[in-house]
Every structure is written in structure tokens, then in C-alpha cells.
Backbone bond lengths (Angstrom), bond angles and torsions (degrees), N, CA, C in turn:
res aa  C-N    CA-C-N  psi(-1)  N-CA   C-N-CA  omega(-1)  CA-C   N-CA-C  phi
1 M - - - 1.452 - - 1.523 109.26 -
2 K 1.319 116.84 124.45 1.461 120.94 179.20 1.522 109.62 -85.17
3 I 1.336 115.31 134.49 1.459 120.76 177.61 1.522 109.66 -132.63
4 I 1.320 115.46 160.03 1.460 121.02 172.31 1.525 107.55 -87.36
5 Y 1.323 117.02 117.76 1.464 120.75 177.68 1.523 110.02 -89.01
6 E 1.312 116.53 -41.52 1.465 122.05 174.44 1.523 108.07 -134.90
7 G 1.324 115.41 126.51 1.452 119.59 179.84 1.517 111.75 -73.16
8 G 1.311 115.01 162.85 1.456 120.56 -179.60 1.514 111.19 -138.21
9 E 1.319 115.19 175.37 1.453 121.42 178.55 1.521 109.62 -134.85
10 A 1.317 115.23 155.76 1.456 120.28 177.41 1.514 108.37 -155.11
11 E 1.332 116.38 152.23 1.463 121.20 177.78 1.520 109.35 -132.46
12 I 1.313 115.26 133.98 1.456 120.76 173.03 1.523 108.22 -126.31
13 V 1.322 116.37 159.99 1.461 121.85 178.25 1.525 108.47 -126.10
14 E 1.332 115.28 126.54 1.460 121.71 177.34 1.520 108.49 -127.92
15 K 1.341 116.61 113.86 1.471 122.37 179.17 1.525 111.20 48.81
16 K 1.314 114.11 49.99 1.471 124.11 175.54 1.532 114.44 74.95
17 S 1.336 118.56 -7.03 1.460 120.09 173.53 1.522 109.60 -85.28
18 R 1.335 116.08 134.64 1.465 121.31 177.40 1.531 109.22 -96.31
19 F 1.326 115.76 131.78 1.460 122.67 176.81 1.528 107.89 -118.96
20 I 1.330 116.50 114.82 1.465 121.89 -177.54 1.521 109.07 -111.39
21 A 1.318 116.70 115.21 1.464 121.55 178.92 1.527 109.50 -95.96
22 T 1.330 115.63 130.36 1.465 122.08 176.36 1.524 107.62 -123.74
23 I 1.323 116.72 122.61 1.466 122.39 -175.75 1.529 109.69 -118.44
24 R 1.326 115.79 137.03 1.461 120.72 177.64 1.531 110.28 -142.25
25 P 1.344 116.79 148.79 1.473 119.60 171.44 1.523 109.70 -74.31
26 V 1.324 117.25 141.08 1.472 122.18 175.86 1.523 108.01 -139.82
27 D 1.320 116.64 146.27 1.464 119.89 -178.99 1.521 112.78 -115.27
28 S 1.347 116.97 4.57 1.456 120.61 178.34 1.528 108.33 -157.70
29 E 1.336 115.19 163.79 1.470 118.49 177.88 1.526 110.58 -66.70
30 E 1.319 116.43 -34.62 1.462 120.03 177.82 1.528 110.88 -60.17
31 A 1.336 116.05 -44.27 1.457 120.12 179.25 1.530 110.63 -64.52
32 A 1.334 116.48 -38.73 1.469 120.23 178.91 1.525 110.54 -63.30
33 L 1.330 117.12 -45.10 1.459 120.63 -178.69 1.525 111.79 -66.76
34 E 1.328 116.89 -35.49 1.465 120.07 176.61 1.524 110.80 -65.00
35 F 1.332 116.56 -41.86 1.460 120.96 178.02 1.529 110.88 -63.88
36 I 1.327 116.62 -43.76 1.464 120.49 179.86 1.529 110.40 -62.36
37 A 1.342 116.32 -44.36 1.464 120.33 179.76 1.528 111.29 -62.24
38 A 1.335 116.24 -41.82 1.460 120.16 179.91 1.535 111.33 -65.09
39 T 1.334 116.31 -38.62 1.465 120.14 179.95 1.526 110.48 -68.74
40 K 1.330 117.08 -40.46 1.463 120.34 176.67 1.528 111.03 -62.44
41 K 1.319 116.23 -37.21 1.468 120.05 178.03 1.522 110.87 -66.85
42 K 1.336 116.05 -39.04 1.464 120.60 179.11 1.521 110.90 -64.06
43 Y 1.333 115.28 -42.97 1.468 120.55 -178.79 1.530 109.76 -107.15
44 W 1.315 115.96 51.59 1.460 121.94 -174.52 1.526 113.15 -63.39
45 D 1.337 116.61 -24.77 1.461 120.55 -175.96 1.529 112.82 -93.01
46 A 1.319 117.85 5.16 1.468 121.03 -179.17 1.525 110.32 -81.30
47 R 1.330 115.38 154.70 1.464 120.51 178.97 1.528 111.36 -69.20
48 H 1.334 116.77 -39.97 1.462 121.08 -176.70 1.526 110.41 -140.41
49 N 1.339 115.61 143.60 1.473 123.10 168.96 1.525 106.98 -130.21
50 C 1.315 115.89 86.92 1.464 121.67 -177.41 1.531 109.17 -85.43
51 F 1.330 117.13 150.53 1.467 118.71 -176.70 1.511 112.02 -141.98
52 A 1.326 113.49 163.37 1.464 122.42 172.07 1.519 107.35 -154.36
53 Y 1.335 115.60 147.35 1.464 118.61 173.65 1.522 110.64 -151.41
54 V 1.341 113.99 152.02 1.466 122.25 176.74 1.525 107.86 -132.33
55 I 1.325 115.75 131.82 1.465 121.35 -175.87 1.525 108.73 -137.65
56 G 1.328 115.85 139.56 1.460 121.47 175.85 1.515 112.38 113.54
57 E 1.325 115.56 154.96 1.455 121.08 -178.46 1.518 112.35 -64.35
58 R 1.324 116.81 -26.90 1.467 121.13 177.04 1.526 110.51 -109.30
59 Q 1.332 115.77 17.82 1.468 121.93 -177.83 1.533 109.99 54.49
60 E 1.342 115.97 37.21 1.460 120.16 -172.48 1.525 113.58 -70.64
61 L 1.338 117.43 -23.75 1.464 119.84 177.99 1.529 108.99 -104.98
62 Q 1.318 116.32 115.04 1.461 122.24 -177.66 1.530 109.01 -132.36
63 R 1.301 116.24 128.34 1.457 120.66 178.10 1.528 108.98 -140.66
64 C 1.334 116.04 151.74 1.460 119.80 175.52 1.524 109.48 -156.17
65 S 1.330 115.92 161.15 1.465 121.03 -179.13 1.517 109.84 -147.03
66 D 1.347 115.06 138.24 1.465 120.85 175.40 1.529 111.80 -84.98
67 D 1.320 117.93 -15.67 1.466 123.87 177.90 1.535 112.46 44.68
68 G 1.314 115.46 51.90 1.461 119.46 174.48 1.514 115.60 95.08
69 E 1.323 118.05 -14.15 1.458 120.01 174.29 1.544 108.31 -73.15
70 P 1.333 117.68 160.55 1.470 118.86 176.70 1.531 110.92 -53.68
71 Q 1.324 115.70 140.62 1.462 120.88 -173.69 1.527 112.11 -54.76
72 G 1.339 114.78 130.50 1.451 121.18 176.27 1.514 115.49 83.30
73 T 1.342 117.74 5.27 1.468 119.64 -177.07 1.521 113.59 -98.95
74 A 1.337 117.49 -10.20 1.471 119.36 -174.72 1.520 112.34 -131.82
75 G 1.334 117.53 -69.35 1.460 120.91 -174.19 1.507 114.00 -58.48
76 R 1.339 116.73 -49.30 1.468 119.12 -178.39 1.521 112.35 -65.54
77 P 1.331 120.50 -44.87 1.470 119.40 175.58 1.524 112.40 -59.59
78 M 1.341 117.29 -36.95 1.460 120.42 177.33 1.520 110.42 -63.57
79 L 1.349 115.86 -45.43 1.461 120.41 179.30 1.518 110.72 -62.29
80 D 1.334 116.65 -38.90 1.465 120.22 179.88 1.529 111.62 -62.29
81 V 1.335 117.35 -34.87 1.465 120.26 176.96 1.524 110.23 -64.78
82 L 1.339 117.23 -43.31 1.467 120.81 178.77 1.519 111.15 -62.44
83 L 1.329 116.34 -44.56 1.461 120.06 -179.62 1.522 110.71 -67.30
84 G 1.319 116.74 -37.92 1.459 120.22 179.08 1.521 112.30 -65.87
85 A 1.341 115.57 -32.57 1.469 120.31 177.94 1.524 111.53 -80.98
86 D 1.351 116.64 -8.23 1.467 123.28 179.27 1.527 111.54 57.39
87 V 1.334 115.44 43.77 1.460 121.77 179.74 1.528 108.82 -99.84
88 H 1.326 116.16 141.68 1.454 122.29 -178.25 1.538 109.93 -116.05
89 N 1.328 115.07 156.89 1.471 122.39 172.05 1.528 112.37 53.73
90 M 1.317 114.87 59.62 1.462 119.48 178.80 1.518 109.56 -150.95
91 A 1.335 114.22 157.66 1.458 121.57 176.24 1.518 108.92 -135.01
92 V 1.321 115.26 150.05 1.460 120.38 177.72 1.525 108.53 -137.28
93 V 1.313 115.13 138.65 1.461 122.63 171.03 1.523 107.29 -118.30
94 V 1.333 116.45 129.89 1.461 120.34 173.16 1.526 107.31 -111.79
95 T 1.309 114.48 116.27 1.462 123.05 -179.36 1.524 109.14 -93.37
96 R 1.331 116.04 131.69 1.464 119.35 178.60 1.518 111.03 -117.20
97 Y 1.320 114.60 124.93 1.460 121.54 168.45 1.524 107.02 -101.19
98 F 1.320 116.21 112.77 1.456 121.71 -173.71 1.523 110.70 -67.37
99 G 1.336 115.01 132.18 1.460 119.91 -176.88 1.511 115.12 -99.37
100 G 1.350 117.06 5.23 1.453 119.65 176.78 1.507 115.34 95.02
101 V 1.345 117.15 -6.13 1.459 121.20 -179.77 1.525 108.77 -117.84
102 L 1.325 117.26 125.26 1.457 120.97 178.97 1.525 110.25 -70.20
103 L 1.324 116.20 137.74 1.469 120.87 -177.73 1.521 112.81 -96.69
104 G 1.323 117.74 -18.21 1.455 119.67 -175.33 1.517 110.98 79.53
105 T 1.322 115.51 165.13 1.468 120.46 -177.10 1.523 112.26 -57.99
106 G 1.323 116.66 -50.98 1.466 119.80 -178.82 1.513 112.59 -63.87
107 G 1.321 116.44 -38.50 1.465 120.28 179.44 1.513 112.29 -64.85
108 L 1.338 116.64 -38.55 1.462 120.34 178.07 1.526 111.33 -66.41
109 V 1.321 116.11 -44.97 1.469 119.67 179.17 1.516 110.55 -58.43
110 R 1.330 116.59 -45.60 1.469 120.17 -179.64 1.521 111.56 -65.00
111 A 1.325 117.41 -41.12 1.470 120.71 -176.93 1.525 111.44 -67.47
112 Y 1.333 117.19 -46.49 1.467 119.43 -179.30 1.531 110.73 -67.13
113 S 1.317 116.92 -38.42 1.469 119.83 177.84 1.526 110.74 -64.20
114 K 1.318 115.95 -45.66 1.464 120.30 -178.38 1.521 111.43 -63.58
115 A 1.337 116.70 -38.98 1.466 119.98 179.66 1.524 110.89 -60.66
116 V 1.340 116.50 -43.15 1.466 119.76 179.00 1.525 110.67 -66.11
117 Q 1.327 116.82 -42.08 1.467 120.62 178.78 1.523 111.13 -59.02
118 E 1.329 116.33 -42.24 1.465 119.80 179.12 1.525 110.76 -68.74
119 G 1.326 116.86 -36.88 1.461 119.83 176.88 1.513 112.06 -63.08
120 L 1.339 116.78 -39.41 1.464 120.32 177.12 1.526 111.41 -64.03
121 K 1.330 116.42 -37.33 1.465 119.76 178.56 1.526 111.47 -61.93
122 N 1.330 116.67 -30.01 1.460 121.21 -178.32 1.524 112.96 -94.06
123 S 1.323 116.71 5.34 1.463 121.95 177.30 1.529 109.76 -102.97
124 V 1.315 116.15 161.59 1.465 121.36 174.85 1.524 107.48 -96.86
125 V 1.328 115.97 110.20 1.459 122.38 -179.93 1.528 108.66 -104.58
126 L 1.332 116.36 126.29 1.460 121.12 -179.18 1.520 110.42 -116.75
127 E 1.317 114.63 153.27 1.469 121.47 176.39 1.524 107.90 -99.95
128 K 1.329 116.26 107.97 1.471 120.66 179.32 1.530 108.84 -80.65
129 Q 1.339 115.90 131.61 1.457 121.23 -175.41 1.524 111.32 -127.98
130 E 1.315 115.12 161.34 1.464 121.59 174.12 1.528 108.42 -87.24
131 G 1.323 116.81 132.19 1.458 119.23 -179.49 1.511 112.85 -146.40
132 I 1.318 114.61 -178.01 1.464 122.88 178.34 1.529 108.15 -126.39
133 S 1.323 116.12 128.00 1.458 121.22 168.83 1.525 106.17 -87.60
134 L 1.319 115.45 107.61 1.467 121.67 -169.92 1.525 110.35 -111.84
135 L 1.327 116.32 126.87 1.458 121.26 175.39 1.521 108.68 -94.05
136 I 1.326 115.20 122.88 1.464 121.40 177.30 1.522 107.78 -109.98
137 Q 1.302 116.70 129.47 1.463 122.28 -178.09 1.528 108.75 -123.65
138 T 1.333 116.54 129.64 1.459 119.64 -177.25 1.522 109.88 -154.27
139 D 1.334 116.31 177.12 1.464 120.10 174.33 1.531 108.61 -93.20
140 Y 1.324 115.96 177.31 1.461 119.55 -175.08 1.531 111.93 -68.81
141 N 1.303 116.86 -21.49 1.467 118.84 178.57 1.532 111.93 -70.33
142 G 1.322 115.56 -27.28 1.461 118.57 -175.65 1.513 114.76 -94.79
143 V 1.349 118.49 -12.91 1.459 120.02 -171.08 1.524 112.30 -66.48
144 G 1.314 117.45 -37.12 1.463 119.98 -179.16 1.513 111.83 -61.23
145 K 1.322 116.44 -44.22 1.453 121.28 179.21 1.526 111.01 -64.42
146 I 1.337 115.83 -40.74 1.466 119.46 179.92 1.526 110.48 -64.12
147 Q 1.320 117.01 -44.53 1.460 120.24 179.29 1.529 111.25 -61.28
148 Y 1.311 116.26 -36.86 1.461 120.57 177.34 1.532 110.36 -64.21
149 L 1.332 115.96 -46.05 1.460 120.15 -179.09 1.532 111.39 -64.38
150 L 1.323 116.74 -38.84 1.462 120.28 178.73 1.523 110.64 -65.58
151 G 1.330 115.88 -45.71 1.461 119.87 179.48 1.516 112.34 -62.99
152 Q 1.312 115.55 -39.63 1.464 120.81 -179.81 1.525 111.41 -62.67
153 R 1.333 116.12 -32.64 1.464 121.04 -176.86 1.525 113.23 -99.80
154 G 1.327 117.51 -0.21 1.464 120.56 179.96 1.518 113.20 67.31
155 I 1.336 117.27 34.18 1.465 122.53 -179.30 1.532 108.99 -91.99
156 P 1.336 118.80 117.70 1.471 120.16 -178.75 1.523 113.01 -74.72
157 V 1.327 115.49 144.54 1.467 122.33 174.46 1.518 108.10 -94.13
158 L 1.328 117.31 120.74 1.464 121.30 -179.54 1.516 111.76 -77.10
159 N 1.322 116.67 -41.90 1.472 120.82 174.64 1.522 108.72 -161.59
160 S 1.309 115.36 164.62 1.466 121.05 -178.70 1.521 109.63 -141.97
161 E 1.336 114.14 153.78 1.470 120.87 -179.98 1.520 108.04 -141.61
162 Y 1.328 115.34 125.44 1.465 120.92 -178.98 1.521 108.46 -117.21
163 T 1.323 116.26 105.96 1.472 121.53 175.07 1.526 106.72 -124.73
164 D 1.332 117.23 -128.09 1.462 118.46 173.73 1.521 110.93 -72.58
165 I 1.340 115.97 -19.88 1.459 121.93 172.48 1.531 107.79 -130.95
166 V 1.311 116.35 173.53 1.466 121.09 -179.80 1.523 109.02 -110.72
167 R 1.331 115.69 131.95 1.457 121.18 175.52 1.522 108.84 -121.54
168 L 1.293 115.59 125.62 1.463 122.34 177.80 1.520 108.77 -122.09
169 R 1.317 115.61 124.64 1.470 118.69 173.39 1.520 107.60 -101.18
170 V 1.330 115.58 121.88 1.457 120.27 -174.51 1.522 109.81 -122.04
171 L 1.314 114.69 160.22 1.450 121.88 178.79 1.518 108.45 -113.28
172 V 1.320 116.42 119.26 1.456 120.29 -175.30 1.530 109.35 -130.22
173 P 1.324 118.24 137.23 1.465 119.82 174.62 1.527 110.37 -54.82
174 R 1.318 115.77 141.44 1.464 120.67 -174.35 1.532 112.15 -52.88
175 E 1.318 116.82 -43.39 1.461 120.15 -174.65 1.526 112.54 -72.99
176 R 1.348 117.45 -11.96 1.461 119.82 -179.39 1.524 113.10 -107.17
177 A 1.321 117.18 0.18 1.466 120.63 -174.51 1.522 111.89 -64.56
178 A 1.324 117.32 -46.66 1.461 120.18 -177.07 1.527 111.06 -62.68
179 A 1.339 117.05 -41.78 1.461 120.73 -179.63 1.530 110.77 -66.10
180 L 1.344 116.84 -37.77 1.465 119.50 178.63 1.523 110.70 -64.74
181 M 1.319 117.53 -46.02 1.466 120.29 -179.76 1.531 111.17 -61.56
182 E 1.308 116.09 -38.64 1.462 119.69 177.86 1.522 110.75 -64.21
183 A 1.343 117.00 -43.44 1.468 120.99 -179.62 1.522 111.37 -65.83
184 V 1.335 116.70 -40.58 1.470 120.68 179.72 1.535 110.24 -67.00
185 T 1.305 116.32 -42.78 1.467 120.05 178.54 1.524 110.85 -60.23
186 E 1.319 115.96 -45.55 1.456 120.33 -179.81 1.531 111.02 -68.75
187 G 1.329 116.60 -41.32 1.458 120.35 -177.11 1.509 114.03 -68.15
188 T 1.325 117.20 -26.27 1.469 120.90 179.83 1.525 111.62 -103.29
189 A 1.309 117.15 9.90 1.469 121.71 -178.65 1.523 111.29 54.72
190 G 1.344 115.42 40.12 1.455 120.45 175.46 1.511 114.96 81.24
191 R 1.349 118.15 9.48 1.473 119.70 -178.36 1.528 112.70 -84.99
192 A 1.316 118.28 -2.73 1.465 121.19 -179.58 1.522 110.52 -101.21
193 E 1.337 115.29 145.72 1.455 121.72 175.80 1.526 108.86 -125.60
194 F 1.325 115.55 160.60 1.465 121.36 -178.26 1.526 108.92 -130.17
195 P 1.336 117.18 76.60 1.464 120.26 -172.51 1.531 114.81 -72.16
196 E 1.337 117.76 -18.25 1.471 118.91 -177.51 1.525 110.82 -140.12
197 E 1.335 114.84 135.47 1.465 122.62 171.86 1.521 107.37 -134.60
198 E 1.329 116.79 122.72 1.459 120.08 179.56 1.527 109.47 -127.50
199 P 1.331 117.15 129.64 1.469 118.79 176.33 1.524 110.75 -70.38
200 V 1.309 117.23 137.09 1.463 122.33 179.09 1.529 108.38 -141.03
201 R 1.309 114.15 164.01 1.456 121.39 166.99 1.519 106.43 -113.85
202 Y 1.306 115.33 142.04 1.456 117.93 -174.76 1.519 110.62 -151.31
203 A 1.330 113.97 166.46 1.462 121.72 172.32 1.513 107.08 -144.43
204 L 1.306 116.40 157.31 1.455 121.63 179.21 1.523 109.52 -109.21
205 L 1.329 115.87 130.53 1.453 122.47 177.46 1.517 108.28 -127.45
206 D 1.327 116.09 111.39 1.464 121.82 -176.94 1.527 111.48 53.43
207 G 1.333 115.84 39.39 1.445 121.31 178.08 1.519 115.26 83.27
208 E 1.340 117.13 -7.10 1.464 121.44 179.22 1.517 109.59 -96.74
209 A 1.323 115.30 138.89 1.470 120.45 -179.37 1.513 110.83 -83.91
210 I 1.330 116.11 134.17 1.468 123.19 173.84 1.516 106.65 -116.33
211 L 1.330 117.23 122.33 1.459 122.17 -176.23 1.524 111.11 -97.04
212 F 1.323 115.95 144.07 1.448 123.22 176.67 1.521 108.44 -125.29
213 P 1.331 118.90 158.61 1.464 120.17 176.60 1.526 110.72 -59.23
214 A 1.318 115.55 139.94 1.483 119.56 -178.77 1.511 110.62 -70.77
């Protein structure tokens, strides 16, 4: 599931009209409406503040508004960009400062769509995945092999503890957890144990794991 981790902004100009896209993550309709209201207040002197938002794991909540533009020329095209990008739990407001030149129906659709596309480019979009927070426990003889197996598979280590034994907490995609445990068990000749498995949702940002509530 794609989500907005950090919202972004973008501005385009079409025939002297300025289109400013503001994107933010939202987790409820209330949060979306608060963001829209705040953006309208910020750009109180603009001719239009059109919006669209999608919320839910199946994008089940969808709303949009043309805010005075001809029907179907702003809100719906903006929403279509969000749905096409398959992004969840986000809202966008596109503010228009009219430049004195009419764009026509097609021109408006293209401008509002492009503004949202540019705003998405300036946002941080993450892929949220199902995973397992797995605790691996072993002796010092087995840690080297485990680290090799983790590196080979691109499995990040969330934290580690070295006392009389070694404990590594790793993040593994749900569908790969069983295969990893089998490989670690075989690679350490049975010296590794797995005392804890917790389901998590996570995303990777520049190689760093970001955890979300399961």
C-alpha cells in the first residue's frame, strides 16, 4: 500500500494562472477537512481552492471538489491522479490564482492534473508492507553466519544486543520469514533460536526501516 510519508508542494503556471498544489498525509476525513480548511485560509485571496482526498486501505473514502471551477474540470481530474498513482491516506488542495486568460475545459483538466502530479513528485511516497519483527538468538559462533545471511537477503537489523549470547531483532517481509528461519537454522547448525515473532507493517526510506502499527 502506497502512502504519503511527507507531503510536498509544487507550482505550475498556465497562461498566467498560477496553480499551487499542496499535499499532506491524512488518516481520517476529519484530518483531511482540517487540512483543506487551513489551506483555504492560507490562500484566502485565491479564486479557487479545489481538493481531492482518498482514505482507507481500499481507498474506500473518496471526495473531491471543483470549488467554483466548471464541473468536472478540477476535483475529479485531481482525484483520478491520486487513484492512478494508487496512493492511500492523502489529501491535496490545488490553489488557483486566475491570470486573466481562460483555459477552457481541457486546459483546466490538464493544469489541475499536472499540478497534482508535480506535487506528488515533491512528496515522499512509501510502500507500506506486511512484515515480521523477528528476534534471533544465538551464540557467538553463529552470529557471523547469520549476519552473512541477512546481508545476502537485504534483511535490515532493527537492533542488536551482545551479552553472553547474541540477540538480533530483524525485519523480514512476512512471506520470506519462514525461509529465513530455515536458512538461519541450517546455517548455524541449529544453534539459533527464534523466541519472538511480531507482525508489523513497515516501509523502507533510504534503506532505513519505518515501523507502523500492525
